[in-house]
C-alpha positions in Angstrom: -0.2 0.0 -0.3 2.8 2.3 1.2 4.7 2.1 -2.4 1.4 2.6 -4.2 0.8 5.6 -2.3 4.2 6.9 -3.2 4.3 5.8 -6.5 1.0 8.1 -6.9 2.9 10.7 -5.5 5.6 10.6 -7.5 3.9 10.2 -11.1 2.7 13.8 -11.3 5.6 15.5 -10.4 7.4 13.1 -13.1 5.1 13.7 -15.5 4.8 17.2 -15.4 7.6 18.6 -13.9 7.1 22.4 -15.3 4.1 22.5 -13.3 6.4 21.1 -9.8 8.6 24.1 -10.9 6.1 26.5 -11.2 4.1 25.4 -7.9 7.5 25.5 -6.0 8.1 29.1 -7.2 4.8 30.2 -6.2 5.6 28.4 -3.0 8.4 30.5 -2.2 6.6 33.9 -3.1 3.9 32.3 -0.5 6.4 32.0 2.3 8.6 34.9 1.5 5.5 37.1 1.9 4.7 34.9 5.7 8.4 35.6 6.6 7.8 39.3 5.8 4.8 39.2 8.1 6.6 37.4 10.9 9.8 39.6 10.4 7.5 42.6 10.9 6.0 41.3 14.1 8.9 40.3 15.6 10.7 43.4 15.3 7.7 45.4 16.2 7.2 46.9 13.1 3.2 46.6 12.8 3.1 48.5 9.3 6.0 46.0 7.6 3.5 43.1 8.6 0.5 44.6 7.5 2.1 45.3 4.2 2.5 41.9 3.6 -1.3 41.0 3.8 -4.1 41.0 1.0 -7.0 42.6 2.0 -8.9 39.1 1.5 -6.5 37.3 4.1 -7.8 35.3 7.6 -6.1 34.7 10.5 -7.4 32.1 13.0 -5.4 32.4 16.1 -5.9 31.0 20.0 -7.3 34.1 21.3 -10.6 35.3 20.8 -12.5 36.4 18.5 -10.2 33.1 17.3 -10.9 34.3 13.4 -10.1 37.4 11.6 -11.2 38.8 8.5 -8.0 40.9 8.3 -4.6 41.1 9.2 -5.0 44.7 10.7 -8.4 43.6 12.9 -6.0 40.4 14.1 -3.3 43.0 15.2 -5.2 45.4 16.8 -7.1 42.5 18.9 -3.0 40.6 19.3 -2.2 44.0 20.7 -4.8 44.1 23.2 -4.7 40.4 24.2 -0.9 41.3 25.4 -1.4 44.3 27.0 -4.2 42.6 29.1 -1.9 39.4 29.6 1.4 41.4 30.3 3.0 39.8 27.2 6.2 41.7 25.6 9.1 41.1 23.5 7.1 38.3 21.6 9.3 36.5 18.9 7.4 33.5 16.4 10.4 31.1 15.2 8.9 29.3 12.1 9.8 25.6 11.1 9.7 24.2 7.8 6.2 24.2 6.4 3.7 21.2 6.1 1.7 22.6 3.3 2.3 25.2 1.0 -0.7 25.4 -1.4 -1.1 27.9 -4.3 -4.4 28.7 -6.1 -5.1 30.6 -8.6 -5.5 33.7 -6.1 -5.2 31.8 -2.7 -2.9 30.2 -0.8 -2.9 28.1 2.3 -0.1 27.7 4.7 0.5 25.4 7.4 4.0 25.9 9.3 5.2 24.6 12.9 6.0 27.5 14.9 7.5 28.4 18.5 6.4 31.5 20.4 8.9 33.3 23.1 8.0 36.3 25.0 8.4 37.5 28.3 4.7 37.4 30.6 5.0 40.2 33.6 8.9 40.0 32.9 8.9 35.9 33.2 10.5 34.3 30.0 7.9 31.7 28.3 8.5 29.6 25.8 5.8 27.9 23.6 6.8 25.4 21.1 4.7 22.6 19.0 2.5 25.4 17.8 1.0 25.0 14.2 
């Protein structure tokens, strides 16, 4: 079963290498955008982070309201939540993406992440997030 699955996964790459190369290029461009967003947040440059977001971007996060229809709305909620909880010096470190699926006008990214910050002056590390 596993060999058939591997063959099924490899066959499209072998049959259409140009398509795979285009998808890889598109995936790299999408990850450059994600990295710009994270870099902006890590440097406290919300303007740079928001410049990476399309107006149609959506964000899902662990704090309420959990789903935002714009990066700017999420950034305001994130700042308010951090202030409420005494969180400062937040830094996100991304791992190797699990999925970067690119369509004609939309992308879906799943990437592991670690988050370090100070909460009321005490260092906190969160790992294993996605």
